Each structure stands twice: as structure tokens, then as C-alpha cells.
N, C-alpha and C positions, 0 to 999 in steps of 0.2 A: 759971703759966698757958700753956696751949697757944697757939702761934701761930695767929691766926685766918686768916691770908692763906696761900693754897695755894703750895707750892714752885714751881708752874709761873709763877705771877704774880711771885713774889718774884725769880725768874731773869730777868725782863725789864728791860732797861736803860731808864731814863727817856729821853724824847724830848729830845735836844739842841736841836732846832728850836723846840720849846715853851718851853724854859727860855730860849733867846736871845730869843724873841718877849716873854716876860714881863719881861726885863731891859729890852729896848728900850722897852717901853710905860711903864717908870717913869722914863725919861730925856727931857729936853726937846730939841727941835730934832734928834732922831734919826729917820732914815728906816730902817724895818726891811725888810730884804731876805730875811728868814728864812723866811716862809711864802708859799705860792704864792697870791698875791691881786692882783687889778687895782688900779691906782691911781686908778680913778674910781669914783664912787658908782654904786649899782644904778640903771639907767635908771628915770625917773619912772613911765612907764607899767606897769612890773612893780611898783613899790611901790604905785602907785595900786589896781591890781588885788588886791594883797594886803589893802589897807585895805577895799576893797569887799567881799571875801569875808568878813572879819570883821564888817562891818556887817550882812551878810546872814545872820549867824549860822552860817556854814559852818565849825564848829569840832568836829564829831563824828568818830567813827571812819569810816575808809573801808574798802575792801578791803585786805587785807594787801599785795596786789600794787600798790596805788595806784589813783587814779582812772582809770577806763577812758578817759575823754576824753583824759587826759594821756598815757596809754600809747599810744594811737592816733596822737596827734600826735608823740610821740617816734619811732615807727615811721615816719612820714612824713618826718620830719627825717632819720633815718638812711639812708633810701632815697634821698632827694633829694641828700644831701651826700656819702655814702660807699658808695652802691649796696649797702647791706645790707638784706635782707629779713627781718624778724622778724614773728611773729604777736603782736599786742598782748594777746591773751588767754592764751596759754600760753608765750611766750618772752620776755616784757618784765616787769621788776620794777622799781618806784620805790622807792628807799631814802633815808634822810636825807641821805646824801652818798656820795662815791665810796669813802670808807674803810669805811663799813658794807657797801657792795657787795662790797669786796675781802674783808672779814671773813667775811661769810656764804657767799660763794662757795667759800672754803677750807673753812669748816665743812661745807658740803654735800658736798664732793668728797675731802677728803684724810682717810685713815685713819692711825691711829698707825703710824709708820715709814716712810710714803710720803716720797719725796724731792721737794723743789720747787726747781727751778732759779731763782736770783735774780740777775740781772746787776746789778753795782754799778759806780759810784755810782747811787743810786735813792732813791726816797722811803723814809722810815725806817720806815713801818708794816709793810712787807711781812714782814720778818724776824719781828718778835714775832708777827704774825697766824699765820704758819706754826708757830711754837713753841707757841703757845696751843692749837692744834688737835692737837698731838702729830706733827706733820710734821717732817722733817729739812730744814732750809735748806741748799742747796748754792750757794755763791757763785761767780758767774763774774765775774772782775775785767776790766771793759771798758778798753781801751787808748786813750790819747791819739792813738797813730799811726794807729788806725782811726777817728779822730774820735768816740770812745765808742760806736760802732755795734756790735752784736752780730754776730759772724761765725759761719758754718756750723762751722768748725773749733773755735772756742771752745766752741760748743754740744756738739758731738760729744764733746769731751774730757771733759765732765763728767756725761755720760748713763751710768747704770748700769741693771740690771735692776729697780731700786727706783724709778727716776724716774717720776712720773705727771704732773707739770705744769711748765710753764715759764711764769714771770711775764715778760710782755713790757711793759717801762715806756717806751714811746715815743709820741710825742715825750717826752723824758726830763727828769725833774726829778731832779737840778739842772743836768745838763750842757748841756741844750738839744738833744742829739743827736736827729736823725731818721732813720728807716730808709727807704731808697729801695725802690722795687719789687723790684729784683734782690736786695736784702738779705732781704725778706720772702719772696721766692719760694725762696731757699735754705734759710731757716729752716723754711718750711712743707714742703719736701722731707724734711727731717730729722724734723719732728713727725709726719708720715704714716708715714714708714718705721719709726720707733720707737714709734709708737701712744701718742703723748702728748697731753695737753690743754694749753690755753693760756689764761692770764688776761691778756687784753690791756687794759692800762690806757691808755685813750685820752683821759683827761680834758683834756689839752693839745692836742687835735687841731685846734682852731681857731687855735692860735697857731703855725701852719706858715706860714713866709713865703717858702720858696722851693719852688715847685711845690705840689701838693695832697697832703693828708693822705691815706694808703692804709691802710685796715684789713685786717689779715691775714684776717679773716673773709670778705673779699670775694674771696679767691684761689681758683682752682679746687681742689676737694677739701677745702676748710677749712671748709665750712658748719657741720659738727657739732663741731668741735674747739675753737673758742675761746669763752670767755665774755667779752662786750665790756663794759668799764666806761666810762661816759662821764657828763657831767653839765653843770650850768649854772654852776658856780662860777667857772671860770677865764675863760670867754669872756663872760659876762653879769653878772659881779660879784655873783652870788648865793651867796656864801660863808655 
């Protein structure tokens, strides 16, 4: 009988984090540090609103882009917190989670054979998502001596004429590394010079404890190049 699973899917390694999560869940008196999740319950007023929405029968299809009211509020939040200006009607998309946002962004932008730069250590899903869309993942190994921050030199070393996108996973999971303004300015200079796009995963932006989080999309000349990924899961325990 022919194998029903595609070769592309068969080549994807299972997630070690999820396997660790499953093992920890089967053990008593174990605190799992494997998944990025707060150690507090979702605030009651958020849960209460969810219950109220169900009671009011709000269980039907919405726009594919998400509720307009929510998109408008997201844009106000991004402007207030990170000085990012987005159009809620045409530049904002609500997904089930950050991982779905990453996946559909890559599907929308990456063609077969395009190279995608992935600084590591990083979240485990970037590499398989690139592989599934036919892109070529190019790994940039971040170094402890640089506090696991991505440098301009490391970036330039990996760029070829096939490079289309840089995944920018900062604040970083799992290292906790944060890029300073000068780091981002140096990276932005390369991105503009080499005509690249950036998938900026900023899901941990509110967990920045020294100084304020800076989004690369807020830098001069970078308005059109990054796709900014953010969400409610890490800062509001809405996983």
C-alpha cells in the first residue's frame, strides 16, 4: 500500500518541546519549563468576557481577518506601546496563535528555493514551517559571547542572492536575549541594502525587563519590510 503521508511531512522532526511537555504532564510534583507559558491563571475579567460571549451566542463565523473591533484595538495597542502604525482594515490579521501567524506569513511570501535565515537557538517551529513551504532554512548560530544577540557580521555572512527573509526571534525563546536599538539599526541597514523581508516574532515583547522593547518595524525605512507577529499568550496567559 502506498504511504499516505507526504515526503515533506515525513522529513519533519517531531517537536522535542511537546514531547517533554507530554512527559512532564504524566508526572506528579513536576514543574514543566518546556513551553512558553505564564505561571498564573488567565485574569478573571478575560475569562468572564469569554463566558459572556458564549452566553450571547457569539459562536459564528467572523471575517477571515478577525473581528474589526479587535483589529482596531490591536492597532491602538501597537501604536501606544511600540510606536507602530498599522491599518486595521488592510494590514492587520488575527490568527489562532503566533504559530499560525508564522506559518501563513511564510506560505504567503516564500517560494520554492527561497532562503530564509533563522538565528538559533530559537523557537522550534520556524525550521519545519520553512521546510513545509519549500523554502531553504539557513541557520545562523548565535554565540554566548554576544549574549546570543544577532550581529550585523553574522547576518552578512549567511546572505546569498537567494535569501528572501530573515526570521527575527527577539526577545528570544529560549535564551531570553533582547536586541538593543543599536543592534536593530545595524540589522535594518543590512535588510534594506540586501532587499530582504523580516518576520519579526515579538510574542515575548512584554517580557522585556531592562529598558523598553523596540520593534524593528518602528525604525526609519523599515515600515514595509517586517511582518510583525505578536499576541496575548505570553503576557496575558491566554495560551
